[in-house]
N, C-alpha and C positions, 0 to 999 in steps of 0.2 A: 356560384360567382354569378356576378354582375357583368357580363362579357359584352351584352348588345345594344346598339344607342334605338333610345324609345324614337321614332320618327314613322314619315307614310310609307316607307316601304315596311316595315315594322305591325305597320298598323292595317296592313293590305288587306291582311285574313277576316281581322278584324271585324264581329258583328257591330251591328248600328251606326249608330254617324260620330261625326268632330264637330268640336264651333270652338278657334280661338277667339277664346276669353280675356282678362284683364289681365289674368298671371298663365297663362297656358292656353293650350289646346284639353277640352277636357271633353271625353266618352261619352255618349249617352243613347239609349235604348226609346221610344215611343210607341206603343199598341196604344190599339182602343180608338175608336171614333174621336174626328176633328170640335164634333157637339157636346162629348161628354163629360161629366165632373170631373175634374185632374188633379192626379194625387199622385204623391212625392216619393217613391221608397229610396229613404239613406239606409242604406248599409252599415256595418258594421266597420270596428276598426281597419281593419286588414283586408280582409274579403273582399273583393270587386262588386261589382252589381249584383253579376250573375247569382247573386246573393240568394233573389230574391226569385230564381226563376219562376218555381211554380206561381206565386203569388204573382209576379208580373202577368203571368196568360192566364188566370182568371180573370182576372180584375180587367182585364181588355176583356175580355170576352164578357163579362157583365154589361160592359159596355159603356167601362170605364176609358179617362185617357189615363195613363200609365206613365211615368215618367222614369226612367229612375238613371243614377250615375256613377260617372266611377270619379273618388274625390282623386282630389292633386295625391301624386304618391301610391296611386291603387293602381292595379289594373292595364288599360290602355293610355288615360290620362295621362301631362304632362308630368315632373318630378323637376317642377323648379327651385330654383335658390332663393331660399324665403324663412318666415318666420310662416309654422304649421301652424297657429292657433285658431278657433275659433270664427274672427273675423276673414281668415285666406274662404275657409267653406260659405261665408254669410255673400264672398261675394261670389264665392263660384255657383253659388245657388243663387244668388237675386241674377246675375249675367245669363244662367243656362234659360231662366222662365225668362226673363226681357228679349234671347235672342229665340225662341221659341213662340213669340209675341203673346204671354200668358201673362198679363196683367190683372185680372180677379183673384180673389181668397181661395186658398187650394185648399187640398186635406193630405198632411205630411205625413208620414210611418216615418218612425224611428226607430231601429234597432240595435241595443247595446249600445253602442257611440252613440252610433247615429242619434240613439235621443238628446244626447248635449248638443250634438248640432241643431238641431230642428228646433232644441231649444233655444235658443240662440236666435235661430232664425226666428220666430215667431215675435218676439223679443223685440228686435231689431224692426219687423217690419208688418208689426198686426194688423196692417189692412191690407198684407195681402194670405194670411194663414187663415182659412175656413175653421179646420180641426185639429187637432193633434193626435196622433197613436203612437204609444210609447208600448217594444214589443222589448223586455228581461233590457230594462232601462239602465243606461247608465249613464251617469251627470259628472263632473267638476267638485269634486268632492275633497283635493286639497292631495292626491294620489303621491306618499314619497316617491322619489328618484331614486335607485336602484345603483350604484356604482356603475357602472358596465354599461348605461343610457347616461354619465354626465357629460362626454366625452369620444366625441369621431371615434377615436386612438378606439379605445376599448371596447367601445359598441363592436366595430368590425373583427375583431381580437375573436367578441363571445359567438356574432351569429356564424364566422366564416372555420377560425377553429375547432369555436367550443363547442359545436353541434348546434347554436339557434335557429341558422335557417331551416337544419332541416326541421325542428322541434314545432318551428311556423308554421309550418307543414303539413306534418307527421295529425301535430297537435288539436287541427282542423277535426281529427273524426270523433273524439271526445265529445265532442257539440249534438250528436247523430244517436239519440235513440238505439238506430238501425243503422247502423255506419256500412255497415251488407248490399245498400238500396245503395250506396251512392260510390259507385266504385272509383269514377276518375276524378273523385274532387280531389282529393291530397297533387294529383299532376297538373289538373287545373288552376291551382292557384301556385304551386310552381313558375309556371308561365311568365307573370310579372316579375319573381322573382332573378328574372334571368336579367335587367331591364339596368343598367347603371341609373343606380341615385334611389332606387325604392330601399335598401335599409336605412340609410339615413333621412329621408321624406320622416320611416317612421317614427325613428327615434328624436325629430324635431317633436313631431306628434306627442309625441309622449315630453317631452322638454316644459312642449308650451300647456300640458295637462295640468305639468306638476307646480309651475309657477304660476295661474288663469288663476281669475277670481271663483270661491264656490258658489254654484251659480244655484240654492235652494232662493238667495232673494229672485230670480229668473224666474223662478217658476213661480213663486207664488205671484212674481206680476203680471206674469199672463194666465192667473188662475185654471192652474195643471193640476 
């Protein structure tokens, strides 16, 4: 159950940094030298930025300046009452780069749903992107919206009373070839599920995906 409010007190023990952007507070982390080539890691649909732990640290040690962040509605970032479409995540990423003084082109790596986000960003800001890296990409392709996701009431019923919340946490283990190597993964994921607004942010993202234009034209324009 979402019993906690995500505020400064709740964020006190979180790693990394926070910045207030146009749509709310964003949690982010940076490693590597200030002079390094900038790489941005965009996570999947619901897993926070820690998804890239190993890659994040390795790239930093290799001399890259690596940025990762929690999308709105995930991790330690705010859960704004808004439409969770690609335009929201575009504003978030653009605002974060601006706040860090990153004006030149960056390398964007998108995992799963992160691929949809970085594709849209590259299409909207071609001068800010040097390259795109897709990892098991998922794009907007007209995903149908199941009945349980069409209203907040139906979604809450499924998530709270039909096991959806627990399924999303434990289901993470099926993505690993060796889940035994990540014994704390489910508990790390459950941290964000304590905060009010999380499951509704996820539902709104799925609603936005269902009605969004397919991304084939964007992919063609950016030459991906």
